[in-house]
C-alpha positions as CSV (number, residue, x, y, z in Angstrom):
1,X,0.0,0.0,0.0
2,X,1.1,3.6,-0.4
3,X,1.9,6.5,1.9
4,X,-0.1,9.7,2.1
5,X,1.4,12.6,0.1
6,X,1.8,16.2,1.3
7,X,0.0,18.0,-1.6
8,X,-1.9,17.2,-4.8
9,X,-2.0,18.7,-8.3
10,X,-4.2,17.8,-11.2
11,X,-2.9,15.1,-13.6
12,X,-0.8,16.3,-16.5
13,X,-2.9,17.1,-19.6
14,X,-6.0,16.4,-17.6
15,X,-9.4,16.2,-19.2
16,X,-11.2,17.4,-16.0
17,X,-13.2,15.9,-13.1
18,X,-16.4,15.3,-15.0
19,X,-14.7,13.1,-17.6
20,X,-12.5,11.4,-15.0
21,X,-15.6,10.3,-13.0
22,X,-17.5,9.4,-16.1
23,X,-14.8,7.1,-17.4
24,X,-14.4,5.4,-14.0
25,X,-18.1,4.8,-13.8
26,X,-18.2,3.5,-17.4
27,X,-15.5,1.0,-16.5
28,X,-17.4,-0.2,-13.5
29,X,-20.6,-0.6,-15.6
30,X,-18.6,-2.7,-18.1
31,X,-17.3,-4.9,-15.3
32,X,-20.8,-5.4,-13.9
33,X,-22.5,-6.0,-17.3
34,X,-19.9,-8.7,-18.2
35,X,-20.0,-10.3,-14.8
36,X,-16.3,-9.8,-14.1
37,X,-14.9,-9.6,-10.6
38,X,-11.9,-7.5,-11.8
39,X,-10.3,-6.2,-14.9
40,X,-6.5,-6.2,-15.6
41,X,-5.3,-3.6,-18.1
42,X,-1.7,-3.6,-19.4
43,X,-1.9,-1.3,-22.4
44,X,-0.4,2.1,-21.4
45,X,-3.3,4.0,-22.9
46,X,-5.8,1.9,-21.0
47,X,-4.0,2.5,-17.7
48,X,-4.2,6.2,-18.3
49,X,-7.8,6.0,-19.4
50,X,-9.0,4.4,-16.1
51,X,-6.8,6.4,-13.8
52,X,-5.9,9.6,-15.6
53,X,-2.4,9.2,-14.4
54,X,-0.1,10.3,-17.2
55,X,2.0,7.2,-17.8
56,X,5.4,7.9,-19.4
57,X,5.1,5.2,-22.0
58,X,1.7,6.5,-23.2
59,X,1.9,6.1,-26.9
60,X,3.7,5.4,-29.1
61,X,5.6,2.9,-27.0
62,X,4.6,-0.6,-25.9
63,X,7.2,-1.1,-23.2
64,X,5.8,-3.1,-20.2
65,X,6.0,-0.3,-17.6
66,X,2.5,0.0,-16.2
67,X,-0.6,-2.0,-15.3
68,X,-4.0,-1.2,-13.8
69,X,-6.3,-3.5,-11.9
70,X,-10.0,-2.5,-11.5
71,X,-11.8,-4.6,-8.9
72,X,-15.6,-4.4,-9.0
73,X,-16.8,-1.5,-6.9
74,X,-13.2,-0.3,-6.2
75,X,-11.0,2.5,-7.5
76,X,-8.2,1.5,-9.9
77,X,-5.0,0.2,-8.5
78,X,-2.0,1.2,-10.6
79,X,1.4,-0.5,-10.8
80,X,4.5,1.1,-12.2
81,X,8.1,0.1,-12.8
82,X,9.9,3.5,-12.5
83,X,10.9,4.7,-9.1
84,X,10.2,8.3,-10.0
85,X,6.6,7.4,-10.6
86,X,6.2,6.7,-6.8
87,X,6.2,10.5,-6.4
88,X,4.5,11.6,-9.6
89,X,1.5,9.4,-9.0
90,X,1.0,10.7,-5.5
91,X,1.1,14.3,-6.6
92,X,-0.6,14.1,-10.0
93,X,-3.4,11.6,-9.6
94,X,-6.1,10.5,-7.2
95,X,-4.9,6.9,-7.2
96,X,-4.9,5.7,-3.6
97,X,-3.3,2.3,-4.2
98,X,-0.2,2.5,-6.4
99,X,2.6,0.0,-6.3
100,X,6.2,-0.3,-7.4
101,X,6.4,-3.3,-9.7
102,X,9.3,-5.8,-10.0
103,X,10.7,-6.6,-13.4
104,X,8.2,-7.8,-16.0
105,X,9.3,-11.4,-15.4
106,X,7.7,-11.2,-11.9
107,X,4.6,-9.3,-12.7
108,X,2.6,-12.4,-12.0
109,X,3.6,-12.0,-8.3
110,X,2.5,-8.3,-8.2
111,X,-0.8,-9.1,-9.9
112,X,-1.5,-12.1,-7.7
113,X,-0.7,-9.9,-4.7
114,X,-3.2,-7.2,-5.8
115,X,-6.0,-9.6,-6.5
116,X,-5.4,-11.4,-3.2
117,X,-5.4,-8.1,-1.2
118,X,-8.8,-7.3,-2.7
119,X,-10.2,-10.8,-2.1
120,X,-10.3,-11.9,-5.7
121,X,-9.2,-15.5,-5.2
122,X,-11.8,-17.0,-7.5
123,X,-14.3,-15.8,-10.1
124,X,-13.7,-14.2,-13.5
125,X,-11.1,-11.6,-14.3
126,X,-10.9,-9.9,-17.7
127,X,-7.5,-9.1,-19.3
128,X,-6.8,-6.8,-22.2
129,X,-3.3,-7.7,-23.1
130,X,-0.9,-10.0,-21.2
131,X,2.6,-11.5,-21.8
132,X,1.9,-15.3,-22.2
133,X,4.5,-16.4,-19.5
134,X,2.9,-13.9,-17.1
135,X,-0.5,-15.5,-17.7
136,X,0.8,-19.0,-17.2
137,X,2.5,-18.1,-13.9
138,X,-0.5,-16.1,-12.7
139,X,-2.8,-19.1,-13.5
140,X,-0.5,-21.3,-11.4
141,X,-0.8,-18.9,-8.4
142,X,-4.6,-18.4,-8.7
143,X,-6.0,-21.6,-10.2
144,X,-9.6,-20.8,-9.1
145,X,-9.6,-17.6,-11.2
146,X,-10.9,-17.7,-14.7
147,X,-8.8,-15.3,-16.7
148,X,-10.8,-14.2,-19.9
149,X,-10.2,-12.1,-22.9
150,X,-11.6,-8.6,-22.3
151,X,-10.0,-6.8,-25.2
152,X,-13.5,-6.2,-26.7
153,X,-14.4,-4.1,-23.6
154,X,-11.9,-1.5,-24.8
155,X,-14.0,-0.9,-27.8
156,X,-17.2,-0.5,-25.8
157,X,-15.5,1.8,-23.3
158,X,-14.1,4.2,-26.0
159,X,-16.2,3.9,-29.1
160,X,-19.0,6.4,-28.2
161,X,-17.7,9.7,-27.0
162,X,-18.9,11.9,-24.2
163,X,-19.8,15.5,-25.4
164,X,-16.7,16.7,-23.5
165,X,-14.5,14.2,-25.3
166,X,-15.9,15.4,-28.6
167,X,-14.8,18.9,-27.8
168,X,-11.3,17.7,-26.8
169,X,-11.0,15.8,-30.1
170,X,-12.0,18.9,-32.0
171,X,-9.2,20.8,-30.3
172,X,-6.8,18.0,-31.1
173,X,-7.9,18.2,-34.8
174,X,-7.5,22.0,-34.8
175,X,-3.9,21.6,-33.6
176,X,-3.3,19.1,-36.5
177,X,-4.6,21.6,-38.9
178,X,-2.0,24.1,-37.6
179,X,0.6,21.4,-38.3
180,X,-0.6,20.8,-41.8
181,X,-0.5,24.5,-42.7
182,X,3.0,24.7,-41.3
183,X,3.9,21.7,-43.5
184,X,2.4,23.4,-46.6
185,X,4.6,26.4,-45.9
186,X,7.7,24.3,-45.4
187,X,7.3,22.2,-48.6
188,X,9.6,23.4,-51.4
189,X,12.1,21.9,-53.8
190,X,15.3,20.9,-52.1
191,X,13.8,20.6,-48.6
192,X,14.1,17.2,-46.9
193,X,11.0,15.4,-45.8
194,X,12.1,15.4,-42.1
195,X,12.5,19.1,-42.2
196,X,8.9,19.5,-43.2
197,X,7.9,17.1,-40.4
198,X,10.0,19.1,-37.9
199,X,8.2,22.4,-38.9
200,X,4.8,20.7,-38.5
201,X,5.7,19.1,-35.2
202,X,7.1,22.3,-33.8
203,X,3.9,24.2,-34.7
204,X,1.7,21.5,-33.1
205,X,3.7,21.4,-29.9
206,X,3.7,25.2,-29.7
207,X,-0.1,25.1,-29.8
208,X,-0.6,22.5,-27.1
209,X,-0.1,19.0,-28.5
210,X,1.3,16.6,-25.9
211,X,3.1,14.5,-28.4
212,X,2.9,13.0,-31.9
213,X,0.8,9.8,-31.6
214,X,2.6,8.3,-34.5
215,X,5.7,9.2,-36.7
216,X,4.8,12.2,-38.8
217,X,4.6,11.1,-42.4
218,X,5.8,13.3,-45.1
219,X,6.2,11.2,-48.3
220,X,7.3,12.7,-51.6
221,X,7.7,11.3,-55.1
222,X,8.6,7.7,-55.0
223,X,7.9,7.6,-51.3
224,X,4.3,8.8,-52.0
225,X,3.8,6.0,-54.6
226,X,4.6,3.3,-51.9
227,X,3.0,5.3,-49.1
228,X,6.2,5.4,-47.0
229,X,5.1,5.7,-43.4
230,X,7.8,8.0,-42.1
231,X,9.6,11.2,-43.0
232,X,12.9,10.3,-44.6
233,X,16.0,12.2,-45.5
234,X,14.8,12.4,-49.2
235,X,14.8,15.9,-50.7
236,X,11.5,17.0,-52.2
237,X,11.7,17.7,-55.9
238,X,9.8,20.0,-58.2
239,X,6.8,18.1,-59.8
240,X,6.4,15.6,-57.0
241,X,3.2,14.7,-55.1
242,X,3.8,15.0,-51.3
243,X,1.6,13.1,-48.9
244,X,1.3,14.5,-45.3
245,X,-0.2,12.4,-42.6
246,X,0.1,13.6,-39.0
247,X,-1.5,13.7,-35.6
248,X,-1.6,15.4,-32.2
249,X,-2.7,14.5,-28.7
250,X,-4.6,17.0,-26.6
251,X,-5.5,16.1,-23.0
252,X,-5.3,12.4,-24.0
253,X,-7.4,12.7,-27.1
254,X,-6.0,12.2,-30.6
255,X,-6.4,14.2,-33.8
256,X,-5.4,12.6,-37.1
257,X,-5.6,14.2,-40.5
258,X,-3.9,13.8,-43.9
259,X,-3.6,15.8,-47.1
260,X,-1.6,15.7,-50.4
261,X,-0.1,18.6,-52.3
262,X,1.9,18.9,-55.5
263,X,5.1,20.9,-55.8
264,X,4.7,22.9,-59.0
265,X,2.2,22.3,-61.8
266,X,0.6,18.8,-61.6
267,X,0.5,16.5,-64.5
268,X,-2.9,15.3,-65.8
269,X,-2.3,11.8,-64.2
270,X,-1.4,13.4,-60.8
271,X,-4.6,15.5,-60.9
272,X,-6.6,12.3,-61.8
273,X,-5.3,10.3,-58.9
274,X,-5.9,13.2,-56.5
275,X,-9.5,13.5,-57.7
276,X,-10.1,9.8,-57.5
277,X,-8.8,9.8,-53.9
278,X,-10.9,12.9,-53.1
279,X,-14.1,11.4,-54.5
280,X,-13.5,8.2,-52.6
281,X,-13.2,10.2,-49.4
282,X,-16.3,12.1,-50.1
283,X,-18.2,8.9,-50.8
284,X,-17.1,7.5,-47.5
285,X,-18.2,10.6,-45.6
286,X,-21.6,10.5,-47.3
287,X,-22.1,6.9,-46.2
288,X,-21.7,7.8,-42.5
289,X,-25.1,7.6,-40.9
290,X,-26.4,6.0,-37.7
291,X,-27.3,2.4,-38.4
292,X,-24.9,2.1,-41.4
293,X,-22.1,-0.4,-40.8
294,X,-18.4,0.1,-40.9
295,X,-18.4,-2.2,-43.9
296,X,-20.9,0.0,-45.7
297,X,-18.6,3.0,-45.3
298,X,-15.6,1.0,-46.5
299,X,-17.5,-0.3,-49.5
300,X,-18.5,3.2,-50.5
301,X,-14.9,4.3,-50.6
302,X,-13.7,1.3,-52.5
303,X,-16.6,1.5,-55.0
304,X,-15.7,5.1,-55.9
305,X,-12.1,4.1,-56.6
306,X,-13.0,1.1,-58.6
307,X,-15.7,3.0,-60.6
308,X,-12.9,5.3,-61.9
309,X,-10.6,2.4,-62.9
310,X,-8.2,2.5,-60.0
311,X,-9.1,-0.6,-58.0
312,X,-5.6,-1.9,-58.5
313,X,-4.2,1.0,-56.6
314,X,-6.7,1.3,-53.8
315,X,-5.6,1.3,-50.1
316,X,-4.7,-2.3,-49.1
317,X,-6.0,-2.1,-45.6
318,X,-8.9,-0.3,-43.9
319,X,-10.6,2.8,-45.1
320,X,-10.4,4.2,-41.6
321,X,-10.6,3.7,-37.9
322,X,-12.2,5.1,-34.7
323,X,-10.6,8.3,-33.4
324,X,-10.4,9.4,-29.8
325,X,-8.5,8.2,-26.8
326,X,-6.5,5.8,-28.9
327,X,-5.2,6.2,-32.4
328,X,-6.4,3.3,-34.5
329,X,-9.4,2.4,-32.5
330,X,-11.7,-0.5,-33.2
331,X,-13.9,-1.3,-34.9
332,X,-12.0,-0.6,-38.1
333,X,-13.8,0.8,-41.2
334,X,-13.1,-2.2,-43.3
335,X,-14.5,-5.1,-45.3
336,X,-16.6,-7.6,-43.3
337,X,-16.9,-5.4,-40.2
338,X,-20.7,-5.4,-39.5
339,X,-20.5,-3.1,-36.5
340,X,-23.2,-0.5,-36.7
341,X,-22.4,3.2,-36.5
342,X,-23.9,5.0,-33.4
343,X,-24.2,8.7,-32.5
344,X,-21.1,9.8,-30.7
345,X,-18.6,7.7,-32.7
346,X,-15.8,9.6,-34.4
347,X,-14.3,8.0,-37.6
348,X,-11.0,8.9,-39.2
349,X,-11.6,8.2,-42.9
350,X,-8.5,7.8,-45.1
351,X,-8.9,6.1,-48.4
352,X,-6.0,6.6,-50.8
353,X,-4.7,5.9,-54.2
354,X,-1.0,5.2,-54.6
355,X,0.3,4.1,-58.0
356,X,3.1,1.9,-56.8
357,X,4.3,1.1,-60.3
358,X,4.5,4.8,-61.4
359,X,7.0,6.5,-59.1
360,X,7.0,9.6,-61.4
361,X,3.3,10.1,-60.5
362,X,3.3,9.3,-56.8
363,X,0.1,9.0,-54.8
364,X,-2.7,10.8,-53.1
365,X,-3.9,10.4,-49.5
366,X,-6.5,12.4,-47.6
367,X,-7.9,11.9,-44.2
368,X,-10.9,13.5,-42.5
369,X,-12.5,13.1,-39.1
370,X,-16.3,12.6,-39.0
371,X,-18.7,12.5,-36.1
372,X,-21.7,10.3,-36.3
373,X,-24.8,12.3,-35.2
374,X,-28.4,11.4,-34.5
375,X,-29.4,12.3,-38.0
376,X,-26.3,11.8,-40.1
377,X,-22.8,13.1,-39.6
378,X,-20.7,16.2,-38.9
379,X,-17.3,16.9,-40.5
380,X,-14.9,17.9,-37.7
381,X,-11.9,19.0,-39.7
382,X,-11.5,22.2,-41.7
383,X,-8.2,21.9,-43.6
384,X,-8.2,22.9,-47.2
385,X,-7.9,20.7,-50.2
386,X,-5.9,21.7,-53.3
387,X,-8.0,23.6,-55.8
388,X,-5.4,23.2,-58.6
389,X,-5.5,19.4,-58.2
390,X,-9.3,19.4,-58.2
391,X,-9.7,21.6,-61.3
């Protein structure tokens, strides 16, 4: 157990007491509705979600540094590996029970100890993500506990947003827009991709972003045609398409947008692939309505690409993902995903056309954030598209 601390401050990048209490109550409802006795969470973003303690490894890292245990009817218990967190968690959270963890190879001991302290020696315990050796050793220690997969609970916890969450996501998106416009200004012949990324990231951090939730992607020319996922040392050249895909995090909530520009006058083929990608995005947005499925939205995007003769070059994975607390939230906007859209869901839609066998042409990628409303949808992003490429 933990000692009392002398003073308290609000958690870093805190979303406020109303959201804090709402999230904890939502977790408890999930535990009760699924008849769990406790829930073990090991994903860093999940630990932060249930406790609002800002864990150091919170995206984009997956190092085993933290865990949270939520027992039915009890406040979250948080475990941490770093000694400095002993002080941080006492000052910047309302977590009463926080524990210094041993090395990950002994986490089963810590988890067994927590469950034992709270009287969970039998029953059903949900787990979101666990190292297999930890599971085997924990099962040995607590043979009467049925450990079950609870990864689906993360979707139900995060997929429909509280009105305050929607406002925080809007702010995160506004920050990404600032980054995109900084990137537009920085793009020029001779400039390296990572220099453009640096300008965008600086602008976003200056305007309140906690971090970049993924590596900022500035992909030009040949990198655009294969949709390179990072910003490389390549110099941008005149006549190239440049894909920009970036994100921000504001008070725990993620903004994610993408655009494509051309350096100089575009060729007819470059304009064509841009317009195909744009029409695909607009078709996906138009398909967003309560009751439609994720697969319906995906099909609309792919149909628009195929209808214009570019099925060979369509995006090879999902048309989009849920946006909010995590980055690529489930359910995905993809084929064979029958999950129905509900008001309060926020979708990041990002169909694209990349002509992988025509490096001189490149590719086009655009991403928008769309809120599902009671009667249809609301577009949450305001960044421009390129008039010259649409003409």
